[in-house]
C-alpha positions in Angstrom: -3.5 4.6 -2.2 -2.2 1.1 -2.4 -4.6 -1.8 -2.0 -5.0 -2.5 1.8 -3.7 -6.1 1.3 -0.3 -4.7 -0.1 -0.1 -2.1 2.7 -0.3 -5.0 5.3 2.5 -7.0 3.3 4.7 -4.1 2.8 4.7 -2.2 5.8 7.1 -4.8 7.7 9.7 -3.8 5.0 9.9 -0.5 6.7 10.6 -1.8 10.4 14.2 -2.1 11.7 15.7 -5.2 10.2 18.7 -7.3 11.7 19.3 -8.8 8.2 20.9 -5.7 7.2 23.8 -6.7 9.2 23.9 -10.1 7.8 21.9 -11.6 5.0 21.2 -8.3 3.3 24.4 -6.4 4.1 24.5 -5.0 0.6 21.1 -3.3 0.9 21.1 0.3 2.1 18.9 1.8 4.7 19.6 5.7 4.6 16.2 7.6 4.6 17.8 10.9 4.6 19.6 9.9 1.3 16.6 8.3 -0.3 17.6 4.7 0.5 14.6 2.9 1.6 12.5 0.0 0.0 11.0 1.9 -3.0 10.2 1.8 -6.7 6.8 0.1 -6.1 3.4 1.7 -6.9 0.1 0.8 -8.6 -2.6 -1.6 -7.4 -4.5 1.5 -6.5 -7.8 -0.1 -5.4 -8.0 -3.8 -4.9 -5.9 -6.8 -5.5 -8.6 -8.2 -7.6 -8.2 -5.3 -10.1 -4.7 -6.1 -11.0 -4.1 -7.4 -14.3 -0.4 -6.8 -15.0 2.7 -7.1 -12.7 5.6 -5.4 -13.8 8.9 -6.4 -12.0 12.0 -4.1 -12.8 15.3 -4.5 -12.0 16.9 -3.3 -8.6 16.2 0.1 -7.5 18.2 2.7 -9.3 19.9 5.5 -7.2 17.6 8.0 -5.6 16.9 11.1 -7.3 19.2 14.2 -6.1 16.4 15.6 -3.9 14.7 12.5 -2.9 14.8 11.9 0.9 12.7 10.5 3.6 12.3 11.5 7.2 14.3 9.1 9.3 11.8 9.3 12.1 8.7 8.6 10.1 6.5 5.6 11.1 6.7 2.7 8.7 3.3 3.1 7.1 4.1 6.7 6.4 7.4 5.9 4.8 5.7 3.3 2.7 3.0 5.7 1.6 5.6 8.4 0.8 7.7 6.3 -1.3 4.9 4.8 -3.2 3.5 8.2 -4.0 6.9 9.6 -5.0 7.0 6.6 -7.5 3.6 7.4 -8.7 4.3 10.8 -9.4 7.5 10.1 -11.1 5.6 7.9 -13.5 2.8 10.2 -13.9 5.2 13.2 -14.7 7.6 10.9 -16.8 10.4 12.2 -14.7 13.2 10.6 -16.4 14.0 7.9 -18.9 13.2 5.0 -17.0 9.9 6.4 -16.0 9.1 7.2 -19.7 9.9 3.8 -20.8 7.7 2.2 -18.1 4.7 4.5 -19.1 5.3 3.6 -22.8 5.0 -0.3 -21.8 1.9 0.5 -19.9 0.3 2.6 -22.7 1.0 -0.4 -25.1 -1.1 -2.5 -22.8 -3.9 0.3 -22.2 -3.4 2.7 -24.9 -6.9 4.5 -24.3 -7.1 4.5 -20.6 -6.0 7.4 -18.3 -2.9 6.9 -16.1 -5.0 6.7 -12.9 -7.1 3.8 -14.3 -4.0 2.1 -15.6 -2.6 2.2 -12.2 -5.7 0.6 -10.7 -4.8 -2.5 -13.0 -1.0 -2.5 -12.7 1.3 -3.4 -9.9 5.0 -2.2 -10.4 7.7 -3.3 -8.2 11.5 -3.8 -8.1 13.3 -7.1 -7.7 16.5 -7.0 -5.5 19.2 -9.6 -5.9 21.5 -10.0 -2.9 25.1 -11.2 -3.8 26.3 -14.0 -1.6 
């Protein structure tokens, strides 16, 4: 579970946004096809425990079977996508996730994954083209 402080910050990203029609028109909101704010996980306890912030490039395409119910409440969507990202990292789902795990293991070589994720916050950057 994400640190409560992050939950409060992230939940608004899962509410309807008028910016999708204007400033963020290149962003996709299509939950049934996996397009919601995603790619973040970690900070499993408290913000005070975070020692590493890893910002990766823009979110990649959703995995073929990745989808989110359109009628979910914002906090449920946020929790599901964070959990999915966590599970992808934990299972080394693809090359991206294996590379991120490799990097984290360089920092915390003897620590179990769940302990690493208490100390690491992973998130995607998003560059909107003007």
